[in-house]
C-alpha positions as CSV (number, residue, x, y, z in Angstrom):
1,X,-36.8,-96.3,-25.6
2,X,-36.3,-100.1,-25.5
3,X,-38.9,-102.2,-27.4
4,X,-40.6,-104.9,-25.3
5,X,-40.9,-108.3,-27.0
6,X,-44.4,-109.5,-27.5
7,X,-45.5,-112.2,-25.2
8,X,-46.7,-115.5,-26.8
9,X,-50.3,-116.4,-26.8
10,X,-50.5,-119.4,-24.5
11,X,-52.4,-122.6,-25.6
12,X,-55.4,-123.5,-23.5
13,X,-57.0,-126.9,-24.1
14,X,-60.3,-128.2,-22.6
15,X,-59.6,-129.5,-19.1
16,X,-56.5,-127.4,-18.7
17,X,-56.5,-125.5,-15.3
18,X,-54.5,-122.4,-16.3
19,X,-52.1,-120.9,-18.8
20,X,-50.1,-118.2,-17.0
21,X,-49.0,-115.3,-19.1
22,X,-45.3,-114.5,-19.5
23,X,-42.3,-114.5,-21.8
24,X,-42.0,-118.3,-22.2
25,X,-44.1,-120.2,-24.8
26,X,-45.4,-123.2,-22.8
27,X,-47.1,-124.8,-25.7
28,X,-45.0,-127.9,-25.5
29,X,-45.9,-128.5,-21.9
30,X,-49.6,-128.0,-22.5
31,X,-49.6,-130.3,-25.6
32,X,-48.1,-133.1,-23.4
33,X,-50.6,-132.5,-20.6
34,X,-53.5,-132.7,-23.2
35,X,-52.2,-136.1,-24.2
36,X,-52.0,-137.3,-20.7
37,X,-55.5,-136.2,-19.8
38,X,-56.9,-137.9,-23.0
39,X,-55.2,-141.2,-22.1
40,X,-56.2,-141.1,-18.4
41,X,-59.9,-140.8,-19.2
42,X,-59.7,-143.5,-21.9
43,X,-57.9,-146.0,-19.7
44,X,-60.2,-145.4,-16.8
45,X,-63.2,-146.2,-19.0
46,X,-61.7,-149.1,-20.9
47,X,-60.4,-151.0,-17.8
48,X,-63.9,-150.7,-16.2
49,X,-65.8,-151.9,-19.2
50,X,-63.6,-154.5,-20.9
51,X,-64.7,-158.1,-20.1
52,X,-62.0,-160.2,-18.3
53,X,-62.0,-162.8,-21.0
54,X,-61.3,-160.4,-23.9
55,X,-57.6,-161.1,-23.9
56,X,-57.0,-159.6,-27.4
57,X,-58.2,-156.2,-26.1
58,X,-56.3,-156.5,-22.9
59,X,-53.2,-157.2,-24.9
60,X,-53.8,-154.0,-26.9
61,X,-54.6,-152.0,-23.7
62,X,-51.5,-153.3,-22.0
63,X,-49.3,-152.3,-25.0
64,X,-51.0,-148.9,-25.3
65,X,-50.5,-148.3,-21.5
66,X,-46.9,-149.0,-22.0
67,X,-46.6,-146.0,-24.5
68,X,-48.5,-143.7,-22.1
69,X,-46.4,-144.8,-19.1
70,X,-43.1,-144.4,-21.1
71,X,-44.0,-140.9,-22.3
72,X,-45.1,-139.9,-18.8
73,X,-41.9,-141.3,-17.2
74,X,-39.7,-139.4,-19.7
75,X,-41.7,-136.2,-19.1
76,X,-41.4,-136.4,-15.4
77,X,-37.8,-137.4,-15.5
78,X,-37.0,-134.4,-17.6
79,X,-38.8,-132.2,-15.0
80,X,-37.0,-133.9,-12.1
81,X,-33.5,-133.6,-13.5
82,X,-33.8,-130.4,-15.5
83,X,-36.8,-128.1,-14.8
84,X,-37.2,-128.3,-11.1
85,X,-33.4,-128.0,-10.3
86,X,-33.1,-125.0,-12.6
87,X,-36.1,-123.3,-10.9
88,X,-34.6,-124.0,-7.5
89,X,-31.4,-122.4,-8.7
90,X,-33.2,-119.3,-9.8
91,X,-35.0,-118.8,-6.5
92,X,-38.5,-120.1,-7.4
93,X,-41.0,-120.9,-4.6
94,X,-39.6,-123.9,-2.8
95,X,-42.9,-125.0,-1.4
96,X,-44.4,-125.2,-4.9
97,X,-41.5,-127.2,-6.3
98,X,-41.3,-129.6,-3.4
99,X,-45.0,-130.3,-3.6
100,X,-44.8,-131.0,-7.4
101,X,-41.8,-133.3,-6.9
102,X,-43.6,-135.2,-4.2
103,X,-46.6,-135.7,-6.4
104,X,-44.4,-137.4,-9.0
105,X,-43.4,-139.9,-6.4
106,X,-47.0,-140.7,-5.5
107,X,-47.9,-141.4,-9.2
108,X,-45.1,-144.0,-9.8
109,X,-46.6,-146.8,-7.6
110,X,-50.0,-146.4,-9.4
111,X,-48.3,-146.8,-12.8
112,X,-46.5,-149.9,-11.6
113,X,-49.7,-151.4,-10.2
114,X,-51.7,-150.7,-13.4
115,X,-48.9,-152.1,-15.6
116,X,-48.8,-155.4,-13.6
117,X,-52.5,-155.9,-13.6
118,X,-52.8,-155.1,-17.3
119,X,-50.0,-157.6,-18.0
120,X,-51.8,-160.3,-16.0
121,X,-55.1,-159.8,-17.9
122,X,-53.3,-159.8,-21.2
123,X,-51.6,-163.1,-20.3
124,X,-54.9,-164.6,-19.2
125,X,-53.7,-165.0,-15.6
126,X,-55.9,-162.3,-14.2
127,X,-59.5,-162.7,-12.9
128,X,-62.4,-160.5,-12.0
129,X,-60.6,-159.3,-8.8
130,X,-57.7,-158.3,-11.0
131,X,-59.9,-156.2,-13.3
132,X,-61.7,-154.6,-10.4
133,X,-58.4,-153.7,-8.7
134,X,-57.2,-152.4,-12.1
135,X,-60.3,-150.3,-12.7
136,X,-59.9,-148.7,-9.2
137,X,-56.2,-148.1,-9.8
138,X,-56.7,-146.4,-13.2
139,X,-59.4,-144.2,-11.7
140,X,-57.1,-143.2,-8.9
141,X,-54.3,-142.6,-11.4
142,X,-56.6,-140.4,-13.5
143,X,-57.7,-138.4,-10.5
144,X,-54.2,-138.1,-9.0
145,X,-52.4,-137.2,-12.2
146,X,-55.1,-134.8,-13.4
147,X,-54.8,-133.0,-10.0
148,X,-51.0,-132.9,-10.4
149,X,-51.3,-131.5,-14.0
150,X,-53.6,-128.8,-12.8
151,X,-51.3,-127.9,-9.9
152,X,-48.4,-127.7,-12.3
153,X,-50.4,-125.5,-14.7
154,X,-51.7,-123.2,-11.9
155,X,-48.6,-122.8,-9.8
156,X,-45.6,-124.5,-11.4
157,X,-45.9,-122.6,-14.7
158,X,-46.2,-119.3,-12.8
159,X,-42.8,-120.0,-11.4
160,X,-41.5,-120.8,-14.9
161,X,-42.8,-117.5,-16.2
162,X,-41.3,-115.6,-13.3
163,X,-37.8,-117.1,-13.3
164,X,-37.0,-118.5,-16.7
165,X,-36.4,-117.0,-20.1
166,X,-37.4,-118.3,-23.5
167,X,-33.7,-119.2,-24.0
168,X,-33.8,-121.3,-20.8
169,X,-36.9,-123.1,-22.0
170,X,-35.5,-123.9,-25.4
171,X,-32.3,-125.2,-23.9
172,X,-34.2,-127.4,-21.5
173,X,-36.2,-128.9,-24.4
174,X,-33.0,-129.3,-26.5
175,X,-30.7,-130.7,-23.8
176,X,-33.1,-132.4,-21.3
177,X,-36.5,-133.4,-22.7
178,X,-35.7,-134.2,-26.4
179,X,-32.8,-136.6,-25.6
180,X,-35.2,-138.7,-23.6
181,X,-36.5,-140.2,-26.9
182,X,-34.6,-142.5,-29.2
183,X,-35.0,-142.0,-33.0
184,X,-37.1,-145.2,-33.1
185,X,-39.6,-143.8,-30.5
186,X,-40.1,-140.4,-32.1
187,X,-42.7,-141.4,-34.8
188,X,-45.1,-143.0,-32.2
189,X,-44.7,-140.0,-29.8
190,X,-45.3,-137.5,-32.5
191,X,-48.5,-139.4,-33.5
192,X,-49.5,-139.5,-29.8
193,X,-49.1,-135.7,-29.5
194,X,-50.5,-134.6,-32.8
195,X,-53.7,-136.8,-32.8
196,X,-56.7,-134.4,-32.9
197,X,-54.8,-131.2,-33.2
198,X,-55.5,-128.4,-35.7
199,X,-52.8,-127.2,-38.1
200,X,-52.2,-124.1,-35.9
201,X,-51.8,-126.3,-32.8
202,X,-49.4,-128.6,-34.6
203,X,-47.3,-125.6,-35.5
204,X,-46.9,-124.9,-31.8
205,X,-44.9,-128.1,-31.2
206,X,-41.3,-127.4,-30.3
207,X,-39.3,-127.4,-33.6
208,X,-42.3,-127.6,-35.8
209,X,-41.9,-126.7,-39.4
210,X,-44.6,-126.5,-42.1
211,X,-42.6,-128.9,-44.4
212,X,-42.8,-131.6,-41.7
213,X,-46.6,-131.4,-41.1
214,X,-47.4,-134.2,-43.7
215,X,-45.2,-136.6,-41.7
216,X,-46.8,-135.5,-38.5
217,X,-50.3,-136.1,-39.9
218,X,-49.2,-139.5,-41.2
219,X,-48.0,-140.5,-37.8
220,X,-51.2,-139.2,-36.2
221,X,-53.3,-141.2,-38.8
222,X,-51.4,-144.4,-37.9
223,X,-51.9,-143.6,-34.2
224,X,-55.6,-143.0,-34.6
225,X,-56.1,-146.3,-36.5
226,X,-54.5,-148.2,-33.6
227,X,-56.6,-146.1,-31.1
228,X,-59.8,-147.2,-32.7
229,X,-58.8,-150.9,-32.3
230,X,-57.8,-150.4,-28.7
231,X,-60.5,-148.1,-27.4
232,X,-63.2,-148.2,-30.0
233,X,-64.3,-145.5,-32.5
234,X,-64.3,-141.9,-31.1
235,X,-67.7,-140.3,-30.5
């Protein structure tokens, strides 16, 4: 009789739509989604409430949005060049994959518009109309991207569990997603991911080792200090 490998317990964070059971540990995907949701809600609130004349805060928001947009772009690029093509190759549901890819294309114009208006307000060249347009744009980005993340969790990750193996997933992380980040970018991204996680959740990060947790906690502490200056103290 052949022993069956135990399936990993999937992470499920508040706001997450689903965590389909299967052989692949999707913790890395869900950790990224958690960070995106946190940022989307924070930016939608901050852009609606920050006075037009508070340039120092707009500078911080613009810089912070740059981090969010960069991580999101790299995440989506990895999916577009690695994950979706592999799933197509393995015979996954084409309608699901095509819809998820189309949703990526719809998000990009919103990112560009938000980036431009944040830059204008940070430079002091924006006005009330700029802020109102930005607040509307960040709200639409929040709603659209959160809907995409939920779609990916409910349907896209089902296709992953049906058609990919743990070895496929590790290879994608090693050869597609991880190379998106330069060594200089890694500390900020680790802080972005780790902020607010428990020790057990930190250990679910791809490649996590107990010996490296103090470094991850330091990066998260540094990230949280900057967050307080940008968005205000957490409730």
